[in-house]
C-alpha positions in Angstrom: 66.3 111.7 130.7 68.6 114.5 129.4 71.2 113.1 127.1 74.3 114.8 125.6 76.1 112.9 122.8 79.7 113.8 122.1 80.0 111.3 119.2 78.2 111.3 115.9 77.7 107.6 116.1 76.2 107.8 119.5 73.8 110.5 118.3 72.7 108.1 115.5 72.1 105.4 118.1 70.1 107.7 120.3 67.8 108.5 117.4 67.6 104.9 116.2 66.3 104.1 119.7 63.6 106.7 119.5 65.2 109.0 122.1 65.8 112.0 119.9 63.5 114.2 122.0 65.8 113.5 125.0 68.9 114.7 123.3 69.9 118.1 124.7 73.4 118.4 123.3 75.5 117.2 120.4 78.8 117.8 118.6 79.2 120.1 115.6 79.8 117.0 113.5 76.5 115.2 114.4 74.6 115.6 111.1 72.4 112.5 111.0 69.5 112.1 111.1 68.6 115.6 109.7 66.4 116.5 112.7 69.5 116.6 114.9 70.1 120.1 113.4 67.8 121.6 116.1 69.8 120.2 119.0 72.3 122.6 120.7 75.9 122.2 119.8 78.5 121.5 122.6 81.8 121.4 120.6 83.8 123.3 118.0 87.0 122.8 116.0 90.3 123.9 117.5 91.7 126.1 114.7 91.3 125.5 111.0 88.4 126.5 108.8 85.8 124.8 106.7 87.8 125.6 103.6 90.8 123.5 104.7 91.8 120.8 102.2 91.7 117.1 103.2 95.5 117.2 103.4 95.4 120.2 105.7 93.0 118.4 108.0 95.1 115.2 107.9 98.3 117.1 108.8 96.5 118.7 111.8 95.3 115.2 112.8 98.8 113.7 112.6 100.2 116.6 114.6 97.6 116.1 117.3 98.3 112.4 117.5 101.9 113.1 118.3 101.0 115.8 120.8 98.2 113.8 122.4 95.7 116.6 122.0 92.2 116.8 120.6 91.1 118.7 117.5 87.9 119.6 119.2 86.9 122.0 122.1 84.1 121.3 124.5 81.9 124.2 125.5 81.8 123.5 129.2 79.3 126.3 130.0 76.8 125.0 127.4 77.3 121.5 128.8 76.6 122.7 132.4 73.6 124.6 131.2 72.2 121.4 129.5 72.3 119.6 132.9 72.7 116.2 131.3 71.8 113.0 133.1 73.8 111.0 130.6 76.8 111.9 128.5 77.9 109.6 125.7 81.6 109.8 124.7 84.7 107.7 124.0 88.3 107.1 125.0 89.5 105.2 121.9 90.8 108.3 120.1 91.6 111.7 121.6 91.8 113.2 118.1 88.5 112.1 116.6 86.4 113.5 119.4 86.6 115.6 122.5 89.2 114.0 124.8 87.8 111.9 127.5 89.8 113.8 130.1 88.2 117.0 129.1 84.8 115.5 129.4 85.5 114.1 132.9 86.8 117.5 134.0 83.6 119.1 132.8 81.5 116.5 134.6 83.3 117.1 137.8 82.5 120.8 137.5 78.8 119.9 136.9 78.9 117.5 139.9 79.5 120.5 142.2 75.9 121.4 141.8 73.9 119.8 144.6 71.3 117.2 143.8 72.5 116.5 140.2 74.3 113.4 139.0 75.7 112.8 135.6 76.6 109.4 134.2 79.4 109.3 131.6 79.4 106.3 129.2 82.4 105.6 127.0 81.7 103.7 123.8 84.7 102.0 122.2 83.7 99.3 119.8 86.3 97.9 117.4 84.1 95.3 115.7 80.6 94.8 114.4 79.7 92.9 117.5 81.1 95.7 119.6 78.9 98.2 117.8 75.8 96.1 118.5 76.9 95.9 122.2 77.2 99.7 122.2 73.6 100.0 121.1 72.6 97.7 124.0 74.7 99.8 126.4 73.1 103.1 125.4 69.7 101.4 125.7 70.4 100.2 129.2 71.8 103.6 130.4 69.0 105.5 128.8 66.2 103.3 130.2 65.4 102.0 126.7 66.3 98.4 127.0 63.4 97.0 125.1 64.0 99.4 122.2 67.7 98.4 122.1 66.8 94.7 122.1 64.4 95.3 119.2 66.9 97.4 117.2 69.8 94.9 117.6 67.5 92.1 116.6 66.6 93.9 113.4 70.2 94.7 112.6 71.2 91.1 113.2 68.5 89.9 110.9 69.6 92.2 108.2 73.2 91.2 108.6 72.3 87.5 108.6 70.4 87.9 105.4 73.4 89.5 103.7 75.8 86.8 105.0 73.4 84.0 103.9 73.2 85.5 100.4 77.0 85.8 100.3 77.3 82.1 101.2 74.8 81.2 98.5 76.8 83.1 95.9 80.0 81.5 97.2 78.5 78.0 96.6 77.5 79.2 93.1 81.2 79.9 92.4 81.4 83.6 93.3 84.9 84.1 94.8 85.8 86.8 97.3 86.8 90.1 95.8 90.4 91.2 96.5 90.0 94.8 97.7 91.9 97.7 99.4 89.9 100.1 101.6 91.5 103.4 102.3 90.5 105.5 105.3 92.6 108.4 104.0 94.1 109.2 100.6 97.1 111.5 100.9 98.9 109.8 102.4 97.0 106.6 102.1 95.8 104.9 105.3 94.6 101.3 105.2 91.2 101.1 107.0 91.0 99.2 110.3 88.8 98.3 113.3 85.4 97.1 111.9 86.0 97.9 108.2 87.9 94.8 107.3 85.2 92.8 109.0 82.6 94.7 107.0 84.5 93.6 103.9 84.6 90.0 105.0 80.9 89.8 105.9 80.1 91.4 102.5 82.0 88.7 100.6 85.3 90.4 100.1 89.0 90.1 101.2 90.6 93.2 102.6 94.3 92.9 101.5 95.8 95.5 103.9 93.4 96.0 106.8 93.3 94.0 110.0 90.1 93.3 111.8 89.9 94.9 115.2 93.2 96.9 114.7 93.5 100.7 114.1 93.9 102.0 110.6 97.5 102.4 109.6 99.5 104.5 107.2 100.6 102.7 104.0 102.1 103.7 100.7 100.9 103.5 97.1 103.8 101.2 96.4 102.3 98.7 98.9 98.9 99.1 97.2 100.7 98.4 93.9 102.2 95.2 95.4 98.9 93.7 96.4 97.2 95.0 93.2 93.6 94.9 94.3 90.7 94.1 92.0 88.7 97.0 93.6 89.9 100.1 95.4 87.4 101.5 98.0 88.0 105.1 99.0 86.3 106.0 102.3 88.1 108.9 104.0 87.0 109.4 107.6 84.4 112.1 107.8 83.8 112.6 104.1 80.7 111.9 102.1 80.7 110.5 98.5 81.0 113.8 96.8 83.8 115.1 99.0 85.6 111.8 98.6 85.5 112.1 94.9 86.8 115.6 95.1 89.7 114.6 97.3 90.5 111.8 94.9 90.8 114.2 92.0 93.1 116.6 93.9 95.3 114.0 95.6 98.8 113.3 94.3 99.1 110.0 92.6 102.2 108.1 91.3 102.8 108.0 87.6 102.0 104.3 87.4 98.6 104.7 89.2 96.6 104.0 86.1 98.3 100.6 85.8 96.6 99.3 89.0 94.2 96.4 88.2 91.3 98.2 89.9 91.9 101.3 87.8 92.2 99.3 84.6 88.9 97.5 85.5 87.1 100.8 86.2 86.5 99.6 89.8 87.8 102.5 91.9 84.9 103.8 94.1 84.3 106.8 96.2 82.2 105.9 99.2 80.3 107.8 101.9 82.8 107.0 104.6 81.2 109.3 107.1 77.8 107.6 106.8 78.6 104.0 106.5 82.2 103.2 107.6 83.7 105.8 110.0 80.9 105.9 112.5 80.3 102.8 114.7 76.5 103.0 114.7 73.5 101.3 113.1 74.4 102.4 109.6 77.5 100.1 109.6 75.1 97.3 108.4 74.1 99.6 105.5 77.8 99.8 104.8 78.1 96.0 104.6 75.1 95.9 102.1 76.8 98.7 100.1 80.0 96.6 99.8 78.1 93.5 99.0 76.5 95.2 96.0 79.8 96.5 94.7 81.5 93.1 95.2 78.6 91.2 93.5 76.2 93.4 91.6 74.3 90.4 90.2 73.8 88.8 93.6 72.9 92.0 95.4 70.6 94.3 93.4 69.8 97.8 94.7 70.7 97.1 98.3 73.1 99.9 98.7 71.8 103.2 100.2 71.2 105.9 97.7 74.1 108.3 96.9 76.4 106.2 99.0 79.0 105.5 96.2 80.2 106.6 92.8 82.9 105.3 90.4 85.9 107.5 90.0 89.2 107.3 88.1 90.4 107.7 84.5 87.5 105.8 83.1 85.1 108.2 84.8 86.3 111.8 84.2 84.8 114.3 86.6 
């Protein structure tokens, strides 16, 4: 089967199912696993440059939301040349990926070729369970049902082990950590969809996010009101190093250092791109990462390497 993935998370699912050799197209943002680098790219940014600051990117995103347009362009000629049997895409957000309408238009053009049919599957999970269902869906559409069943079983076992340990620690007197997770920094956005659920399953309490709901813009004044014990910085699309850099350059209120999380030295830059932004198998790694940060004594060395670093006044860059 010839598969084109127009979502980084779907690309990760394809490889996790052992279907990497069947992937004939990807987005320019698909960067995991490393071997995906050899797969032809089907998309590009609309405007902007790699040197844009996080704020520049965010402003383009905000503008696109209001205009209802995508930040990405689909190379329809490359897509047609790939002759895919299956295209993996999404309808949830026209800003975060190639718009679904653009994909369907391209597929209609491909369909004009006699004897070739292309299936388009839209993946739109908003919860951890939805992410596991997406894996099952890709497996079914790619004729890899057994592989999908096995992968989901492994992920459920890992998740169950984390949750059981959280419960054990709760019975030992470990209370939930009060945290704020930010999907963007300037202006701040409270994380949504599956992230508050990740926090809960890891043994924490997300003070601003709502499970299953989109991320939403907030203010530093609201963050000050809830005064979290820990501040988790996980900007969409950024790894740990880039997140730390954005934290250093972002504008902060004069009282920022008075926040409890800052005073405690518990402001963390996380790899949002790898473990929180993309609804794929590594979401379970993100839960393990949070569990270790919430309870370092109960969860030792379970976080993926280079997935987090402390930032803030106590940790000068």
